[in-house]
N, C-alpha and C positions, 0 to 999 in steps of 0.2 A: 466472448469474454476470455481474457487470458487467465489461465489457472495452472499453477504448478501443483499437480495432484499428489506428489510425494509428500509435500508439506501437509496436505490435508489428511493423508493417511497417518502421518506422524501425530497429528492433532487428535485424530480418532483413537489412536492407541493410547495417548496420554489421557484423554477423557475417559476411556474405558477403565484404565488402571486407577484413575482418581475416584471413579464411581465405586470400584471394589474397595478401595482404601476407606472411603466414606462409609461403606456398608460395614466394614470391619470396625471402624470407629464407633458406629451405632451399637454394635454388639458389645463392644468394650464399655460404652456408656451404660448399656443395660446391666452388665455384670457389676459395674460400680454402684449402680442404684440398688441392685439386689443386695450387695454387701451392706450398704448403709441401712437398708430395711431390716436385714437379718441381725445386724449389730444392735439395733433398737430393740428388736424382740428379745435378743439375748440379754441385754442389760436390764430390760424390764422384768424378764423371767428371773434373773439372777437377784434383783432387789426383792421381788415378791417372795421368792423362795427363802432367801436369808431372813427376811422380815418375819416370815412364818416359822422361823427356827428349823427349817428343813435342810439348810445347807444346800449344796449343789446337787440338785436332783438329776435323774436320767434325762428329764425333759430339757434342763439347762445344758447338760452335757451334749445333747443331741443338737441343740441350737448352736452350741459352740463348734461342733463338727461341721455343721452347715456353713458356718461363717468361714472356717478354714478352707472348705471345699470351694466356696464362692471365690475366695481370694485366690486359690489356685487357678480357677477358671479365668478370673481377671488377668492374672499374670500370663497365662497362655494366650488370651486375647491380644494383650499388649505385645507380646513376642511375635505372634503371627502378623500383626499389623506392621511392626518394625522390619520384619524379615521381608515381607512382601513389598513394602515401600522401597526397600534397598535392592530388591531383586531385579536383575535385567533379563528380560526375555530374549532369547537368541533372534527372534524375529523382529525385535524392536528396531525401528529405523533410527540410525545414528546421525549425528551431525555431520560426520565424514561422508556418509551416504547422500545426505542432502546436498552438500557442496559438490560432490562428484556428479550426481545427477544433474544439478543446475548448470555446472560448467561444461560438461561433456555432452549433454543431451538437450536440455531444455533451451539454454541461451543460444547454442548454435542453430537449433530448429527455428527459433523466433527470428534470429538474425537472417537466416536464409529465406524464410517464407514470408516475413513481414517487413523487416528492416531494409533488406536489399532493394526491394521495389520502391520504397520510400526514398532511399538514397538516390536511386536512378531518377526519380521525379525531381529531387532537389537539384541534381546536376543538369536535367533538361531545363528546369526553371532558371537556374544560374545562367546557362547558355542563352536562354531567351532574353534574360535581363541584359546580358552583355551585348548580344546582337542588336537589341532594341536601343540600348544606350549609344552604341556606335553609330547606328542609323540615324538617331536623333542628332547626334553631334555632326555627322557628315552632312545631313540635310541643312542644319543651320549654317554650317560653314559655307555650303554652296549657295544658300539663299543670300547670306550676307555678302558674299563675293559678287553675286549678280546685283545686289543692292548698291554696292560701291561702284560697279560699273555703270549703273543707271545714273547715279549721282554725278559721275564724271561726265557723262553726256548731257544730262539735264541741268547740271549746275547745283551749287550749294543751296540754292533756294528750296530744293526739294528734300534736302538731307533729313530734316526733322519732321517731314510730312509723310515719309514712307514708313509704313508699319513693318514690324518684325513678326516672326512667328514663334520665337522662343518664349520661355516663361518669364513673366515679370513679377509675379507674386510668389512669395514663399509657400503659400498654401498649395499652389500648383506643383511646385517642386516636391513638396512633401507628399502630395497626392500620387505623383507618377513615379517617384524614385523611392528605393528602399533606404531609409535613413537610420541613424544610430538609435533614434527613439522607437522606430519600428522594431529593430532588433531587440531593444530592451523588452518590449511587450511580447514579442514572439518567444524570447527566452523564458518568460513567465507562463507561456502556454495561452497567451491571450491575443485576441484579434487586435492589431495596431488600430489606434484611433483614426489615423490618416485614411484608412480603408473601410471604416465602418459604414459610411454613407455612400460608398461607390456602388452604382447600380449595374447589374449585369450588361445592360445595353451599352455601357460605357466602354467595356472591354471585349464584348463578343464581336466577332467579325460579321459584317453584313454580307449578303449574298454577292454583292458586287465586288467585295474585297477578298472573298475566300479564295 
């Protein structure tokens, strides 16, 4: 399977950082929840103390101090997360490094080790198609030449009785030659319909023809 490993390493770095950011966000949420709880306690203690005519007692002041401390903790948590989120680690893989590794290492390697052999196969296949097409045309020309010679000897009475060997049906042409429709399906990465039902025995050479 083809895999550009540097991109996966970049993804690992991003996910690792995101996990740390989420952990910081959880601490921030807990700090926020603690403030809400402390404020409720503070307000309840304040109301109870004032209602009892005691004013602001040491207990109320202590709760107020806890609220202030909790707010400082929350602010610190928020700052930590913001700074870490914007922080760039010197070891972080950059977009420039991705492009350079892809263009200078990965793509040349794939082209040399995998694409070049395929291109040679395409050229061999193209040459085989050209040679076979020229051979088909030359054989038909020679056959028709001989057919005309025979007609010249035997007379016009045999002209329409002598069979030919070339294709008469469009389906035969589409089966044996590469058509625009075939190229359309190949361009989509699909097997051309004209070749889907061709059996190996139809194109494999027999022992006598090898």
